[in-house]
C-alpha positions as CSV (number, residue, x, y, z in Angstrom):
1,M,-0.1,-0.1,0.0
2,N,1.5,3.4,-1.0
3,T,0.7,6.6,0.8
4,T,1.0,10.1,-0.3
5,I,1.1,13.2,1.4
6,R,-2.3,14.0,0.1
7,D,-4.0,11.0,1.3
8,G,-5.8,10.8,4.9
9,F,-3.6,9.2,7.7
10,I,-6.4,8.2,9.9
11,G,-6.2,4.4,10.6
12,K,-2.8,4.0,9.2
13,E,0.1,2.5,10.9
14,A,3.0,4.7,11.6
15,E,6.4,4.8,13.0
16,I,8.7,7.6,14.0
17,I,12.3,7.1,12.6
18,R,13.8,10.7,13.1
19,S,13.0,12.9,16.0
20,R,14.2,15.8,18.0
21,N,12.8,13.8,21.1
22,K,15.0,10.9,21.3
23,Q,12.4,9.0,23.4
24,L,9.9,9.0,20.5
25,L,12.3,7.2,18.1
26,G,10.9,3.8,17.1
27,L,7.4,4.3,18.4
28,K,4.6,2.5,16.5
29,G,1.1,3.0,16.4
30,K,-2.2,3.5,14.9
31,I,-3.0,7.2,13.8
32,V,-6.8,7.6,15.4
33,D,-6.8,11.2,15.1
34,E,-5.2,14.3,13.1
35,T,-5.0,17.9,13.6
36,K,-3.0,20.6,11.6
37,N,0.0,20.2,14.0
38,S,0.0,16.6,15.5
39,F,-1.4,13.0,15.3
40,K,-3.0,11.3,17.9
41,M,-1.7,7.7,18.0
42,L,-2.7,4.8,19.7
43,I,0.5,3.0,20.9
44,S,0.4,-0.8,22.0
45,K,2.8,-1.8,24.7
46,R,3.1,-5.2,26.3
47,N,0.0,-5.3,28.3
48,F,-1.4,-2.0,27.9
49,R,-2.6,0.5,25.2
50,E,-2.2,4.2,25.4
51,F,-2.8,7.4,23.3
52,K,0.0,9.8,22.8
53,T,-0.3,12.9,21.0
54,I,2.7,13.6,18.7
55,L,3.6,16.6,17.0
56,K,4.3,16.6,13.2
57,S,6.9,19.3,13.5
58,G,10.4,17.7,14.3
59,N,9.7,14.2,13.5
60,T,9.7,12.0,10.6
61,F,7.3,9.4,10.0
62,I,6.9,6.1,8.1
63,I,3.4,5.8,6.9
64,G,2.4,3.0,4.4
65,N,6.0,2.3,3.4
66,K,6.6,6.0,2.4
67,I,8.9,8.3,4.8
68,I,7.2,11.3,5.4
69,E,8.5,14.5,7.2
70,G,6.4,16.0,9.5
71,S,7.0,19.6,8.5
72,R,5.7,18.8,5.0
73,I,2.4,17.6,6.0
74,M,1.6,20.6,8.8
75,K,-1.6,21.2,7.5
76,R,-5.1,20.0,7.6
77,S,-6.0,17.0,5.5
78,E,-8.5,19.2,3.6
79,E,-5.7,21.3,2.5
80,R,-3.1,18.7,1.8
81,I,-5.1,17.6,-1.2
82,K,-3.6,20.4,-3.1
83,L,-0.2,19.8,-2.4
84,R,2.3,18.4,-4.7
85,E,4.4,15.2,-3.9
């Protein structure tokens, strides 16, 4: 499944591969909500699940086998439709 920056990201699995915050590196989860500046992700760890709000700025994600820089998608999903790859 290929993902472009014009797609909606809700319901897709994401992994953080680069971040200013080293504690976020390698974090994986499902995107359950999206705002202009952040993703809300459902993170599953061993015996519990939790929601985390991750800022797009300063992070690089793998979403649907594509590497996406958070700063390039800092728009609402309806505004991203107009963006070029």
